C-alpha angles and dihedrals in degrees: 000000000000126000120202120194122189126203140167101071123132147119117312135164122248110277092031131114139235134178118215121202130195124188127195126216137173119037102001119193116230099216102035119134112219133209146182123229130176136206127199122199111284093009137102121257110268136199119255109169142334136198133191123234093264092045090232095114123054134166131190136193113247087251091061103040113117095008106056129053124193122203142158145211110205094187087063094036085234134137122196136203113198106196118191132176089024118198131203089255091061087071108119143102109284121216131193119209136181137202119232101225112349121093091194114116115235137185093207125098092213090063093066123080104193131038136192125229094252138245122237119236118190122187117195125202 
């Protein structure tokens, strides 16, 4: 089993920045792509960014392009999401997820096998 623990959320003013971290423990999968999703109250969970095992392939939601950067440190089993120029509409619970075996990035929740419990990001105006 894999456990994913997110951290780094908090309250920030619009225009500010946060760096989220997600560390995997337990049985980690050597080829798994990882991703960040978010879910605002009353809304469906939506894709934010994903990264392949090697880090050579990344993909972002349109809302994240140019502001967010996903990266990973495989030696530390950790994936990061650097979020700059935050907007009020970025307010949500942010979840990381990992695929068991596939290194292919995906924007679909069904592609991911394990999920963290989430970390709250609140952006004030």
